C-alpha positions in Angstrom: 62.7 156.8 38.6 59.4 158.2 37.7 57.3 157.2 34.8 57.7 160.7 33.2 60.1 159.7 30.4 63.7 159.6 31.5 63.2 161.9 34.5 64.7 160.9 37.8 62.2 162.2 40.4 64.3 163.7 43.1 64.5 167.3 44.4 67.8 169.1 43.6 69.0 172.5 42.5 69.6 171.2 39.0 66.0 169.9 38.8 64.7 173.3 39.8 66.6 175.2 37.1 64.3 176.1 34.1 64.5 173.9 31.1 65.6 176.6 28.7 68.6 177.4 30.9 69.6 173.7 30.9 69.3 173.4 27.1 71.5 176.4 26.5 74.0 175.2 29.2 74.1 171.8 27.4 74.8 173.4 24.0 77.5 175.7 25.4 79.2 172.8 27.3 79.2 170.5 24.3 80.5 173.3 22.1 83.4 173.9 24.5 84.2 170.2 24.7 84.3 169.5 20.9 86.4 172.6 20.3 89.1 171.4 22.6 92.2 169.8 20.9 92.3 166.1 21.8 95.9 166.3 22.9 95.1 168.5 25.9 94.2 165.6 28.3 94.1 167.9 31.4 91.2 169.9 29.8 89.1 166.7 29.5 89.9 165.8 33.1 88.5 169.2 34.1 85.4 168.7 32.0 84.8 165.3 33.7 85.3 166.9 37.1 82.7 169.6 36.3 80.2 166.9 35.1 80.7 164.7 38.1 80.1 167.8 40.3 76.9 168.5 38.5 75.8 164.8 38.8 76.4 165.0 42.6 74.4 168.2 42.9 71.6 166.7 40.8 71.5 163.7 43.2 71.5 161.2 40.3 72.3 157.6 41.1 75.5 156.4 39.4 73.9 153.1 38.4 71.3 155.0 36.4 73.9 157.1 34.7 76.1 154.1 33.9 73.1 152.1 32.4 72.2 155.0 30.2 75.8 155.3 29.0 75.1 152.0 27.0 73.8 154.2 24.2 77.4 155.1 23.5 78.4 151.5 22.7 78.5 152.0 18.9 80.9 154.9 19.3 83.1 152.8 21.6 83.4 150.0 19.0 84.2 152.5 16.3 86.9 154.2 18.5 88.5 150.8 19.4 88.9 150.1 15.7 90.6 153.3 14.8 94.1 152.4 16.0 94.1 149.4 13.8 92.7 150.9 10.6 94.2 154.4 10.6 97.4 155.1 8.6 100.6 157.0 9.5 103.4 156.5 12.0 102.8 153.5 14.4 103.6 152.8 18.0 104.2 149.4 19.6 101.8 148.6 22.4 102.3 145.1 24.0 103.7 143.8 20.7 100.8 145.2 18.6 101.5 147.9 16.1 98.9 150.8 16.5 98.6 153.9 14.5 99.5 157.0 16.5 96.9 159.1 14.8 94.4 156.3 15.3 95.1 156.2 19.0 94.7 159.9 19.3 91.5 159.7 17.2 90.1 157.0 19.4 90.8 159.0 22.5 89.1 162.0 20.8 86.0 160.1 20.0 85.8 158.4 23.5 86.5 161.5 25.5 84.2 163.9 23.7 81.5 161.4 23.0 81.4 160.3 26.7 81.3 163.8 28.0 78.5 164.8 25.6 76.4 161.7 26.4 76.8 162.3 30.2 75.8 165.9 29.7 72.7 164.8 27.7 71.9 162.3 30.4 72.1 165.0 33.0 69.6 167.1 31.0 67.1 164.2 30.4 67.3 163.0 34.0 66.6 166.4 35.5 64.0 167.7 33.0 60.6 166.2 32.3 59.4 166.0 28.6 56.7 168.7 29.2 59.2 171.0 30.8 61.7 170.4 28.0 59.1 171.3 25.4 58.2 174.5 27.4 61.9 175.4 27.5 62.3 174.9 23.7 59.3 177.1 23.3 60.8 179.8 25.5 63.9 179.7 23.3 61.8 180.6 20.3 62.1 177.2 18.6 59.6 177.2 15.6 56.1 176.4 16.9 55.6 173.7 14.3 58.7 171.8 15.5 57.6 172.2 19.1 54.1 170.8 18.2 55.7 167.8 16.4 57.9 167.1 19.4 55.0 167.4 21.7 52.9 164.9 19.7 55.9 162.5 19.6 56.3 162.6 23.4 52.5 162.2 24.0 51.9 159.4 21.5 55.1 157.4 21.6 53.7 155.3 24.4 50.4 154.8 22.5 52.3 153.5 19.4 54.5 151.3 21.6 51.3 149.8 23.2 49.9 149.1 19.7 53.1 147.4 18.7 53.0 145.3 21.9 49.3 144.3 21.3 50.1 143.4 17.7 53.0 141.2 18.8 50.8 139.4 21.3 48.1 138.9 18.6 50.8 137.5 16.2 52.2 135.1 18.7 48.7 133.9 19.7 48.3 132.8 16.1 51.4 130.6 16.2 54.1 133.1 15.3 57.4 132.2 17.0 59.9 134.3 15.0 63.5 133.5 14.2 62.9 132.3 10.6 63.4 134.3 7.4 59.9 133.2 6.2 58.4 135.3 9.0 59.9 138.5 7.7 56.7 139.0 5.6 54.6 138.9 8.7 56.8 141.4 10.5 56.8 143.7 7.5 53.0 143.5 7.3 52.8 144.3 11.0 55.0 147.4 10.6 52.8 148.5 7.6 49.7 148.0 9.6 51.1 150.0 12.5 52.0 152.8 10.2 48.6 153.0 8.7 46.9 152.8 12.1 49.1 155.5 13.5 48.5 157.7 10.5 44.8 157.4 10.8 44.9 158.1 14.5 46.9 161.2 13.8 44.3 162.4 11.3 41.5 161.9 13.8 43.4 163.6 16.6 44.2 166.6 14.3 40.6 167.0 13.2 39.5 166.8 16.9 42.0 169.5 17.9 41.0 171.7 15.0 37.4 171.5 16.0 38.5 172.7 19.5 40.3 175.8 18.2 43.8 174.5 17.7 45.8 177.0 15.7 49.2 175.2 15.5 50.6 176.2 18.9 50.2 174.1 22.1 48.8 176.6 24.7 49.4 174.4 27.7 53.2 174.2 27.6 53.7 177.0 30.1 55.2 180.5 30.0 57.4 180.5 33.1 60.6 182.4 32.4 64.0 182.2 34.1 65.4 184.9 36.4 68.9 186.3 36.0 70.0 184.4 39.1 68.8 181.1 37.5 70.7 181.9 34.3 73.9 182.5 36.2 73.5 179.4 38.3 72.6 177.2 35.3 75.4 178.4 33.1 78.1 178.3 35.8 79.5 174.9 34.7 79.2 175.7 31.0 81.0 179.0 31.4 83.7 177.2 33.3 84.0 174.7 30.5 84.3 177.6 28.0 87.2 179.0 30.2 88.9 175.6 30.1 88.5 175.4 26.3 89.9 178.9 25.8 92.9 178.1 28.1 93.5 174.9 26.1 93.5 176.9 22.8 95.9 179.5 24.3 98.3 176.8 25.5 98.2 175.1 22.1 99.2 178.3 20.3 
């Protein structure tokens, strides 16, 4: 992995697709997945096959993808609780009474959540932060929002370093943590970090205004996508739309 955010620095066809194409492809794919009825298991198998194919083409290591899937843990816990708390007809599984609607709901959350998270991982692992911001700009996202996201990406590491230095300074003065009495010290540190970040933001804004900043980042790039790149990038998403339409037709 590179140090450029979550980007996995390899050369693949997916990496070379413009960011705006991948953002639209992600949106269309997720929309197709969430619109599919949970009972059509074959459709979700096809979605998973499409994603696995994209991961292979993108040359992403499976250990990296599996580690990043940990972000889904809260949804998994919620899904596992659904069969026990949902109401309605029940089904006996190994001597345990589970709600039928809860089991289907758990499958719905797990399947759609996992597919959405993997699709997002594919985007983040094949697109650098700067490229992603340029893609959002090409999609006519409001310039103010693009500027806010740009500053967040640029200064997240700065704020993280400040927090790390404050933690070292606190521990050098005898702080060991783990006791309720130290919550005051932690709260004070968070407040100081907020004030420090706010003051830095003011200084940076004044410095940028003095250099002609007008509210739009001029260095994000203006590289567009060709028709061939749009077709290539949307292939999997359009296939997912076809699967979703077929699932709807079958369910009628």
